[in-house]
C-alpha positions as CSV (number, residue, x, y, z in Angstrom):
1,M,-71.5,21.3,7.4
2,T,-72.7,17.6,6.7
3,E,-72.6,15.5,10.0
4,T,-71.9,12.1,10.4
5,I,-73.5,9.2,12.5
6,L,-71.4,6.0,13.3
7,V,-73.5,3.0,13.6
8,Y,-71.9,0.0,15.4
9,G,-73.3,-3.3,15.0
10,A,-74.3,-2.4,10.9
11,T,-74.1,-6.1,10.0
12,G,-76.3,-7.7,12.9
13,T,-80.1,-8.2,12.8
14,Q,-80.0,-5.0,15.0
15,G,-77.7,-2.6,13.5
16,T,-78.5,-3.8,9.6
17,P,-82.3,-1.7,9.0
18,V,-80.6,1.6,11.1
19,E,-78.0,2.2,8.9
20,A,-80.4,1.3,5.9
21,Q,-83.3,3.6,7.2
22,L,-79.9,6.5,7.1
23,L,-78.9,5.6,4.1
24,T,-82.4,5.9,2.5
25,Q,-82.7,9.5,3.9
26,G,-79.5,10.6,2.4
27,R,-77.4,10.6,6.0
28,T,-73.8,10.4,6.4
29,T,-72.6,7.1,7.8
30,R,-69.6,5.6,9.0
31,V,-70.0,1.8,10.3
32,V,-67.8,0.0,13.2
33,T,-67.0,-3.0,11.7
34,R,-64.4,-6.3,13.4
35,D,-64.0,-7.0,9.3
36,A,-64.1,-4.5,6.9
37,N,-65.0,-7.5,4.1
38,R,-69.0,-7.9,5.9
39,A,-69.7,-3.8,5.5
40,A,-69.0,-4.1,1.6
41,H,-71.6,-3.4,1.1
42,W,-72.4,-0.7,3.1
43,S,-69.4,1.1,1.4
44,A,-70.9,-0.2,-2.2
45,R,-73.6,2.3,-1.1
46,G,-71.1,4.9,0.4
47,A,-70.6,4.9,4.4
48,E,-67.2,4.9,5.2
49,V,-66.3,2.3,7.3
50,A,-64.4,1.7,10.0
51,V,-62.7,-1.3,11.2
52,A,-62.5,-1.2,15.0
53,D,-63.1,-3.5,18.2
54,L,-65.3,-2.9,21.0
55,G,-62.6,-4.0,23.1
56,D,-59.9,-2.3,21.9
57,P,-60.5,1.7,22.6
58,D,-57.4,2.3,19.7
59,S,-59.5,1.5,17.5
60,L,-62.9,3.1,18.8
61,A,-61.0,6.5,19.3
62,K,-59.7,6.2,15.5
63,A,-63.7,5.1,14.9
64,N,-65.5,8.0,16.0
65,A,-62.9,10.5,15.1
66,D,-65.4,14.2,13.7
67,I,-69.1,11.5,14.6
68,D,-71.3,13.9,15.5
69,R,-73.9,11.4,16.7
70,V,-73.5,8.0,17.4
71,V,-76.5,5.0,17.2
72,L,-74.9,2.5,19.5
73,Q,-76.1,-1.2,20.1
74,L,-74.1,-3.8,21.9
75,P,-73.8,-7.4,20.4
76,L,-75.1,-10.3,22.4
77,Q,-72.8,-11.1,24.9
78,Y,-73.5,-13.0,28.6
79,D,-70.7,-12.3,29.6
80,F,-71.5,-9.5,31.9
81,E,-68.3,-7.9,33.0
82,L,-67.4,-7.5,28.7
83,H,-70.7,-6.6,28.0
84,E,-69.9,-3.1,30.2
85,A,-66.8,-3.1,29.5
86,Y,-67.4,-2.7,25.3
87,G,-70.1,-0.4,26.3
88,R,-67.7,1.6,28.2
89,N,-65.1,1.7,26.2
90,A,-67.9,2.8,23.0
91,V,-68.9,5.0,25.3
92,D,-65.6,7.0,26.6
93,A,-64.6,7.1,23.0
94,A,-67.3,9.2,21.8
95,R,-67.7,11.4,25.0
96,A,-63.5,11.6,23.6
97,A,-64.5,12.9,20.2
98,G,-67.3,15.5,21.5
99,V,-70.0,13.0,20.2
100,K,-72.8,15.7,20.5
101,L,-75.3,12.3,20.8
102,V,-75.9,8.7,21.6
103,V,-78.6,6.8,21.2
104,F,-78.4,4.0,22.9
105,N,-80.2,0.9,22.0
106,T,-80.3,-1.7,25.0
107,S,-81.4,-4.3,22.0
108,A,-83.8,-6.0,25.4
109,H,-85.8,-5.1,28.3
110,V,-84.5,-3.2,31.6
111,I,-86.3,-3.5,33.7
112,P,-84.8,-3.1,37.3
113,G,-84.9,-4.6,41.1
114,E,-85.2,-7.9,39.4
115,N,-81.9,-9.6,39.9
116,V,-81.5,-10.6,36.5
117,H,-78.0,-10.3,35.8
118,A,-78.6,-9.2,31.9
119,Y,-80.4,-6.1,33.2
120,E,-78.1,-5.0,35.2
121,A,-75.8,-5.6,32.6
122,R,-77.6,-3.2,30.6
123,Q,-78.5,-1.1,33.3
124,E,-74.7,-0.4,34.3
125,V,-74.3,1.0,31.0
126,V,-77.0,2.7,30.3
127,D,-75.8,4.4,34.2
128,Y,-72.6,4.7,32.6
129,L,-74.0,7.2,29.9
130,H,-75.7,8.8,31.2
131,A,-73.2,10.1,33.9
132,S,-70.4,10.3,30.7
133,G,-72.3,14.2,30.2
134,I,-72.6,13.4,27.1
135,P,-76.7,13.9,25.7
136,S,-78.0,10.4,24.7
137,V,-81.5,8.8,24.1
138,V,-82.1,5.1,25.7
139,I,-84.2,2.6,23.4
140,R,-85.6,-0.6,25.4
141,P,-86.7,-2.4,22.9
142,T,-89.4,-5.3,23.7
143,F,-88.5,-9.5,22.4
144,Y,-88.2,-8.9,18.0
145,Y,-90.5,-11.1,15.7
146,E,-87.0,-12.0,14.8
147,I,-87.0,-14.7,17.2
148,F,-89.2,-16.4,15.2
149,L,-86.6,-16.9,12.7
150,G,-84.4,-18.7,14.9
151,P,-83.6,-22.4,14.5
152,W,-85.0,-23.6,17.5
153,I,-88.5,-22.0,17.0
154,R,-88.6,-21.4,13.1
155,P,-88.4,-25.0,12.0
156,G,-91.2,-26.0,13.8
157,I,-93.1,-23.1,12.4
158,V,-92.1,-24.2,9.5
159,D,-92.1,-28.4,9.5
160,S,-94.6,-28.6,12.3
161,G,-97.5,-25.8,12.4
162,V,-96.7,-25.1,15.9
163,V,-95.4,-21.8,17.7
164,A,-93.1,-22.2,20.8
165,F,-92.2,-20.1,23.1
166,P,-91.7,-19.8,27.0
167,L,-94.9,-17.2,27.2
168,P,-98.0,-19.0,28.9
169,A,-100.9,-19.0,25.6
170,Q,-102.6,-15.7,26.6
171,F,-100.3,-14.3,28.1
172,P,-100.1,-10.2,26.2
173,M,-96.2,-9.5,25.0
174,S,-96.1,-6.0,22.8
175,W,-93.6,-7.9,19.9
176,I,-91.7,-5.6,17.9
177,S,-89.3,-5.8,14.9
178,A,-85.9,-4.6,14.2
179,A,-86.6,-2.5,11.1
180,E,-89.5,-0.3,13.7
181,T,-86.8,-0.4,16.7
182,A,-84.7,0.8,14.3
183,A,-86.7,3.7,13.1
184,Y,-87.1,4.5,17.1
185,A,-83.4,5.0,17.1
186,V,-83.2,7.0,13.6
187,A,-86.0,9.4,14.7
188,A,-84.2,9.9,18.2
189,L,-81.0,11.2,16.3
190,D,-83.0,14.5,15.6
191,R,-84.3,14.9,18.7
192,P,-81.7,17.2,21.5
193,D,-84.8,17.6,22.9
194,L,-84.9,14.4,24.3
195,A,-81.9,13.9,26.2
196,G,-81.2,12.2,29.0
197,R,-84.7,10.1,28.6
198,G,-85.6,6.6,28.2
199,F,-88.2,4.7,26.4
200,D,-89.7,1.3,26.2
201,V,-90.6,0.4,23.3
202,G,-93.5,-2.4,21.5
203,G,-95.3,-3.2,18.6
204,P,-98.6,-2.3,17.9
205,E,-100.2,-4.9,19.1
206,A,-100.4,-6.6,22.5
207,L,-100.1,-10.2,21.3
208,T,-100.8,-13.3,23.2
209,G,-99.2,-17.3,22.2
210,V,-102.7,-17.9,21.1
211,D,-102.6,-14.6,18.8
212,I,-99.5,-14.8,17.3
213,A,-101.0,-18.7,15.5
214,G,-104.0,-16.7,14.6
215,R,-101.2,-14.2,12.2
216,F,-99.5,-17.0,10.8
217,A,-102.2,-18.5,9.9
218,D,-103.8,-16.1,8.5
219,V,-100.3,-15.3,6.4
220,T,-99.5,-19.3,5.5
221,G,-103.0,-20.6,4.9
222,R,-102.1,-23.0,6.9
223,P,-103.7,-24.5,10.9
224,M,-101.4,-23.3,13.8
225,T,-101.3,-24.0,17.3
226,Y,-98.8,-21.6,20.0
227,V,-97.5,-24.4,22.2
228,S,-96.0,-22.8,25.2
229,I,-93.0,-23.5,26.5
230,D,-92.2,-24.5,30.5
231,P,-89.3,-22.0,31.0
232,D,-87.3,-25.0,32.8
233,D,-87.8,-26.8,29.1
234,Y,-86.6,-23.6,27.0
235,E,-83.4,-23.4,29.0
236,L,-82.7,-26.7,28.8
237,A,-83.0,-26.5,24.7
238,L,-81.1,-23.2,24.3
239,A,-78.1,-25.0,26.3
240,P,-76.7,-27.2,23.0
241,I,-77.0,-24.9,20.9
242,F,-76.1,-21.4,22.9
243,G,-74.0,-22.6,25.6
244,E,-75.0,-23.4,29.9
245,T,-75.0,-19.8,31.1
246,V,-76.6,-18.4,27.9
247,A,-79.3,-20.4,28.2
248,F,-79.7,-19.7,31.9
249,E,-80.0,-16.3,31.9
250,V,-82.3,-16.0,28.4
251,A,-84.0,-18.2,30.6
252,A,-83.6,-16.0,33.7
253,Q,-84.9,-12.6,31.6
254,V,-88.4,-15.0,30.8
255,R,-88.9,-16.2,33.9
256,C,-89.0,-12.4,35.3
257,M,-91.3,-11.4,32.3
258,I,-93.9,-14.1,33.7
259,R,-93.6,-12.5,36.9
260,R,-94.9,-9.2,35.6
261,G,-97.8,-10.9,34.4
262,S,-97.5,-8.6,31.1
263,G,-95.2,-7.2,28.5
264,A,-98.0,-5.0,26.8
265,I,-96.6,-0.9,26.4
266,D,-98.9,0.9,25.3
267,M,-96.8,3.2,22.7
268,T,-99.7,5.3,21.5
269,A,-97.6,8.9,22.4
270,T,-94.4,7.0,21.9
271,S,-95.2,6.0,18.3
272,A,-96.8,10.1,18.5
273,D,-94.3,11.6,19.5
274,F,-91.2,10.1,17.3
275,G,-93.7,9.5,14.1
276,V,-92.7,6.2,14.2
277,E,-94.1,3.7,11.1
278,A,-95.9,0.5,13.8
279,L,-95.3,-2.6,11.5
280,P,-97.7,-5.5,13.2
281,L,-96.6,-8.9,12.6
282,A,-98.8,-10.0,9.8
283,R,-97.1,-7.5,7.5
284,W,-93.9,-8.1,9.2
285,L,-94.3,-12.1,8.4
286,N,-95.7,-11.3,4.8
287,G,-91.8,-10.5,4.2
288,H,-90.5,-13.3,5.2
289,D,-90.3,-17.6,4.1
290,W,-92.6,-19.4,6.2
291,G,-92.2,-22.7,3.6
292,V,-95.6,-21.7,1.9
293,A,-95.9,-22.9,-1.9
């Protein structure tokens, strides 16, 4: 019998490449969305569409009916009690449906013992998933390349040749694309032997800010400068866009990373174990428009 995979967040940045890769492999999928119209393109490609809300357990029960495996991504949510409720609801629905394996992408770092609310909320969901008894694999990505597309960063790159981010210029970080992260999640679906384990995943290069500016310069053919933003100033810049609470929590994660001294991850063993093709920053940059004629 053909197995059906349930994909959360398939209309967002993280879930879209998961669904695309599964369909390319010819897998049978069902996507969870609150608005069927937003998932019409997946329906056109043969996916089932389940209209459900993470805050509505009854709708999640229906979405999980006859599902074998789940790829779970939770929406960006800095109401941490709500984030944890969403996670519990998704896990409860999977458990009640007898799902064989859940792959949970935490969407960002989960660093224990740092008194950072975002890490603690993600860990609460991980702990709940482990306690549920459902076999699970947890994927913990670093910073996404897609951050460079944000309205608080991309205009500076395109208009002024400035890559501005709140990490020191020489701070190494294993940035990763959403597509490469998705590849780890998709590969994990076929690795029940990894159940109970969690993996920090990053890209193939530990890039400093200077390195990043250099990659942009190579791709665009324009001079590029990296500017390190003070985390306090970064928080102030984000507040008008996302609100003060979100701005504080995002900046708290950056401050924590700086305190740790490095965001580099040795991916040699993990990438070989999962068989995932690495996506260097330069190749990712070539897939996007940076205002170059």
